[in-house]
LOLOTOR-415752 format. One record per residue: residue number from 0; x negated, y negated, z of N, C-alpha, C in turn. Coordinates in steps of 0.02 Angstrom, whole numbers, always signed. Each point is the difference from the previous one (the first is absolute). Last residue first. Example, Ala and Ser with C-alpha at 12.3 -4.5 7.8 and 13.67 -1.06 7.14 Angstrom:
residues 2
   i    n_x    n_y    n_z   ca_x   ca_y   ca_z    c_x    c_y    c_z
   1   -642   +112   +354    -42    -59     +3    +39    -55    +37
   0    -15   +286     -4    +45    -59     +0    -45    -60     +0
end
This chain:
residues 173
   i    n_x    n_y    n_z   ca_x   ca_y   ca_z    c_x    c_y    c_z
 172  +2304  -2505   -643     +6    -73     +5    -68    -32     -2
 171   +103   +241   -111    -37    -30    +56     +7    -75     -3
 170    +96   +146   -162    +12    +37    +61    -40    -25    +59
 169    +38    -51   -254    +11    -49    +53    +14    +34    +67
 168   -149    +77   -229    +58    +13    +41     +6    -54    +53
 167   -115     -9   -251    -13     -4    +71    +65    +10    +38
 166   -111     -9   -253    +48    +46    +32    -16     +3    +74
 165   -123   -114   -185    +56    -39    +27    +54    +44    +31
 164   -155   +146   -137    -14    -71    +10    +64    -35    +21
 163    -15   +238    -62     -2    -20    +70    -17    -73    +13
 162    +22   +113   -225    +50    +31    +44     +4    -32    +69
 161   -164    -65   -165    +67    -20    -22    +55    +28    +45
 160   -225    +63    +47     +9    -73     +8    +71    -20    -20
 159    -62   +223    -37     +6    -13    +72    +13    -74    +12
 158    -48    +65   -220    +66    +24    +20    +13    -14    +74
 157   -215    -44    -86    +50    -48    -27    +70    +19    +21
 156   -169   +151    +53     -7    -60    +41    +50    -53    -23
 155    -17   +195   -126    +33    +15    +64     -5    -60    +48
 154   -111    -13   -210    +73     +2    -10    +37    +14    +65
 153   -241     +4     -3    +27    -67     -9    +76     +0     -5
 152   -180   +165   +112    +59     +8    -43    +36    -67     -5
 151   -240   +130   +106    +29    -62    -25    +57    +15    -48
 150    -59   +171   +201    -34    -26    -58    +38    -60    -26
 149    +70    +99   +195    -65    +33     +1    -42    -18    -62
 148   +207   -131   +144    -22    +27    -64    -70    +29     +6
 147   +237    -87   +151    -71    +19     +2    -18    +33    -66
 146   +200   -173   +112    -16    +44    -56    -75    +14     +2
 145   +213   -105   +174    -70    +12    -17     -5    +50    -58
 144   +182   -177   +163    -12    +49    -54    -74     +5    -16
 143   +112   -160   +156    +16    +68    +23    -10    +54    -54
 142    -35   -230    -94    +30     +2    +67    +29    +69    +13
 141   -193    +14   -165    +53    -50     +0    +32     +6    +69
 140   -243    +93   -136    +47     -6    +56    +50    -55    -14
 139   -202   +178   -119    +44    -57     -9    +50     -1    +58
 138   -257   +113    -56    +61     +2    +40    +39    -64    -13
 137   -219   +167   -106    +40    -62     -3    +61     +9    +44
 136   -165   +164    +17    -35    -43    -46    +33    -69     -6
 135    +37   +130   +229     +9    +18    -71    -36    -52    -42
 134     -4    -23   +232     -2    +72     -3    +10    +27    -71
 133   -110   -247    +86    +59    +36    -24    -10    +76     +0
 132   -151   -197    +60    +23    +49    +49    +60    +41    -23
 131   -115   -190   -116    -46    +56     +6    +27    +57    +43
 130   +111   -199   -156     +5    +25    +69    -41    +64     +5
 129    +73   -233   -178    -39    +60    +17    +11    +20    +73
 128   +188   -128   -159    -54    -10    +49    -39    +64    +11
 127   +220   -144   -126    -46    +54    -16    -62    -13    +41
 126   +273    -85     +8    -70     -9    +19    -38    +62    -21
 125   +251   -123    -71    -44    +59     +4    -71    -22    +18
 124   +186   -151    -44    +31    +52    +42    -43    +62    +10
 123    -66   -191   -137    +25    -30    +62    +29    +51    +49
 122   -168   +111   -161    +39    -60    -15    +25    -28    +67
 121   -152   +225   -121     +5    -52    +51    +40    -59    -26
 120    -66   +194   -132    +62     +8    +37    +12    -56    +51
 119   -201    +27   -133    +54    -32    -38    +68     +8    +34
 118   -201   +105    +81     +4    -71    +18    +56    -35    -36
 117    -50   +223    -58    +29     -2    +67    +10    -73    +22
 116   -113    +36   -201    +71    +15     -8    +36     -2    +68
 115   -231    -27     +2    +30    -58    -34    +75    +11     -9
 114   -132   +175    +90    +10    -53    +48    +34    -61    -32
 113     -2   +263    -60     -7    -63    -35    +17    -57    +48
 112   -106   +258    +48    +61    -39     -4    -15    -69    -28
 111   -164   +188    +53    +57    +23    -40    +65    -39    +10
 110   -183     -5   +199     -8     +9    -72    +68    +16    -31
 109    -66   -154   +227    +21    +67    -23     -6     +3    -76
 108    -41   -194   +151    -56    +38    -29    +18    +72    -18
 107   +170   -107   +170    -46    -34    -46    -57    +47    -21
 106   +257    +59    +65    -67    +10    +27    -49    -32    -48
 105   +254    -94    +28    -40    +52    -33    -67     +6    +34
 104   +275   -110    +16    -68     +3    +26    -36    +58    -32
 103   +231   -166    -24    -34    +57    -30    -72     -3    +23
 102   +254   -107    +81    -73     -2     +3    -27    +64    -31
 101   +239   -165     -3    -29    +67     -6    -76     -8     +1
 100   +223   -164    +96    -56    +15    -44    -20    +73     +1
  99   +169   -130   +132    +24    +33    -60    -55    +18    -49
  98    -15    -96   +228    +26    -51    -46    +24    +30    -66
  97   -101   +135   +167    +63    -24    +27    +31    -53    -46
  96   -217    +83    -49    +52    +50    -14    +68    -23    +24
  95   -187   -134    +50    +14     -1    -72    +56    +49    -18
  94    -77     -3   +221    +34    -64    -14    +18     -3    -74
  93   -130   +182    +71    +71     +7    +20    +39    -64    -13
  92   -235     -2    -45    +36    +48    -43    +74     +3    +17
  91   -146   -129   +136    +13    -32    -65    +42    +46    -45
  90    -71    +86   +206    +47    -54    +13    +19    -36    -65
  89   -168   +167     -3    +67    +29     +5    +52    -53    +12
  88   -216    -77   -132    +13    +27    +67    +71    +31     +0
  87   -144     -8   -228    +44    -41    +42     +7    +33    +69
  86   -212    +19   -175    +56    +37    +29    +41    -46    +45
  85   -139    -92   -219    -12    +25    +68    +63    +37    +24
  84    -15   -122   -205    -63    +37     -2    -20    +25    +69
  83   +246    -62   -139    -44    -14    +57    -63    +41     -8
  82   +227    -94   -157    -57    +44     +9    -43    -23    +58
  81   +268    -57     -2    -56     -6    -46    -54    +52    +12
  80   +212   -144   +149    -16    +58    -41    -59    -13    -45
  79    +30   -121   +242    +25     -4    -69    -19    +63    -37
  78    +41     +8   +268    -49    -26    -49    +33     -5    -68
  77   +157    -24   +220    -37    +49    -41    -54    -32    -43
  76   +108    -67   +249     -5    -25    -69    -40    +51    -41
  75    +40    +41   +232    +64    -29    -21     +0    -23    -73
  74   -148   +213    +90     -2    -73     +3    +68    -28    -23
  73     +5   +245   +108    -31    -35    -56     -2    -75    +12
  72    +75   +279    +92    -14    -70    +16    -38    -33    -57
  71   +136   +201    -90    -34     -9    +64    -11    -74    +14
  70    +20   +178   -229    +40    -44    +43    -38     -7    +65
  69    -98   +121   -168    +57    -19    -43    +51    -42    +39
  68   -289    +68    +13    +67     -9    +28    +52    -17    -52
  67   -220   +158    -48    +16    -70    +13    +72     -8    +22
  66    -26   +142   +111    -59    -33    -28     -6    +19    -74
  65   +194     -9   +228    -28    +31    -61    -61    -39    -23
  64   +117    -62   +199    +16    +71     -2    -28    +36    -60
  63   -107   -215   +136    +48    +14    -52    +11    +75     -3
  62    -98   -201   +186     -2    +68    -27    +56     +7    -51
  61   -163   -214   +111    +66    +30    -11    -10    +70    -26
  60   -137   -239    +95     -2    +73     -1    +72    +26     -7
  59    -66   -244   -101    +11    +35    +63     -4    +75     -9
  58    -52   -242   -124    -18    +69    -12     +4    +39    +65
  57   +156   -222    -59    -69    +20    +14    -10    +74    -12
  56   +242    -51    +43    -46    -53    -20    -70    +22    +18
  55   +247   +140    -55    -59    -15    +41    -40    -57    -29
  54   +256   +122     +4    -39    -44    -42    -58    -26    +43
  53   +186   +218    +11    -52    -41    +32    -38    -41    -52
  52   +174   +168    -41    +26    -67    +12    -52    -46    +32
  51    -38   +236    -46     +1    -40    -61    +27    -70     +9
  50    -38   +205   +150    -29    -66    +14     -1    -45    -61
  49    +80   +230     -4    +42    -39    +47    -28    -70    +14
  48    -33   +139   -232    -36     -9    +63    +43    -43    +46
  47    +94   +160   -197    -11    -70    +17    -33     -4    +68
  46    -32   +215   -162    +43    -27    +53    -18    -73    +14
  45    -44   +101   -244    -25    +10    +67    +46    -34    +50
  44    +17   +108   -264    +19    -53    +46    -26    +19    +69
  43   -101    +68   -251    +35    +23    +60    +14    -60    +46
  42    -66    +80   -277     +3    -52    +52    +39    +25    +60
  41   -132   +175   -147    +65    -33     -1     -1    -55    +52
  40   -237    +58    -99    +53    +36    +37    +66    -36    -12
  39   -203    -10   -181    +28    -31    +60    +53    +45    +31
  38   -212    +90   -150    +45    -56    -10    +23    -29    +65
  37    -64   +254     +9    -31    -54    -38    +51    -56     -9
  36    +58   +202   +107    -41    -41    +44    -35    -56    -38
  35   +149   +189    -68    +24    -69     -7    -41    -47    +44
  34    -68   +250   -121    +15    -39    +60    +25    -69    -18
  33    -82   +197   -132    +69    -23     -7    +20    -46    +58
  32   -219   +100    -12    +11    -28    -66    +70    -29     -9
  31    -61   +107   +206    -44    -58    -12    +16    -32    -67
  30   +113   +198    +55    +21    -55    +44    -41    -62    -11
  29    -62   +196   -115    +63    -27    -26    +25    -58    +43
  28   -190   +119    +73    -15    -39    -60    +63    -31    -29
  27    +28   +145   +182    -36    -61    +21    -15    -44    -60
  26    +92   +213    -40    +50    -45    +30    -32    -66    +20
  25   -145   +168    -77    +43    -23    -54    +53    -50    +26
  24   -139   +109   +157    -38    -48    -40    +43    -29    -56
  23    +95   +172   +128     -9    -60    +42    -37    -53    -39
  22    +23   +211   -102    +64    -34     +4     -6    -65    +39
  21   -190   +140    -10    +15    -28    -65    +65    -40     +1
  20    -60   +120   +192    -44    -58     -8    +14    -34    -67
  19   +113   +200    +40    +23    -52    +47    -41    -63     -8
  18    -66   +191   -121    +62    -28    -27    +26    -56    +44
  17   -188   +120    +77    -17    -39    -59    +63    -34    -29
  16    +32   +149   +179    -35    -60    +23    -17    -46    -59
  15    +94   +210    -49    +50    -43    +32    -33    -66    +22
  14   -142   +165    -83    +42    -26    -54    +52    -48    +28
  13   -134   +116   +154    -40    -49    -37    +41    -33    -56
  12    +99   +177   +121     -6    -61    +42    -41    -54    -35
  11    +17   +212   -105    +65    -33     +0     -3    -66    +40
  10   -187   +142     +8     +5    -31    -67    +66    -40     -5
   9    -32   +127   +194    -47    -57     -2     +6    -38    -66
   8   +125   +197    +19    +27    -51    +45    -44    -62     +1
   7    -71   +192   -118    +54    -34    -35    +31    -56    +42
   6   -165   +136   +102    -30    -37    -56    +54    -41    -37
   5    +71   +148   +167    -33    -59    +30    -31    -44    -54
   4    +91   +208    -62    +53    -48    +15    -28    -64    +30
   3   -149   +176    -40    +25    -26    -63    +54    -51    +11
   2    -85   +120   +185    -48    -50    -24    +23    -31    -66
   1   +127   +180    +89     +8    -59    +42    -47    -56    -23
   0    -17   +214    -97    +58    -34    -23    +12    -65    +38
end
């Protein structure tokens, strides 16, 4: 009688193990398929870099609190808006952001996005520029604001531009 109970106990444990694995796999698949990880994250405000009042001349060694930066030391004169075929320096980026501009950077040679449509966003207040070192497919920055996108979403980039263009806080001199 004892061996019979042992048999049922083993069988019961196998069934429980199978059911547990099945439930875990089902939950994992649901999380992946229903995930909000696709598209763009919610824009987030980053802390104002204490060195944002520094206007530097020349290509000097500086540190920024975020990458790409949303505030910090910068050149006194910003670059003009438009399409760039090179990565802007952090000093150039922050100078442009401080003037109220928005920068949209993308990983070059990436698949599945419309570079021509992305380039159409460039104007006097928007720079579109490649950047090989991004942590996301596309990153849009404004003064102390950042939007990271895991895939190309033209409408979300347009919304970020209209929301944060020319929105500069006067909290630094």
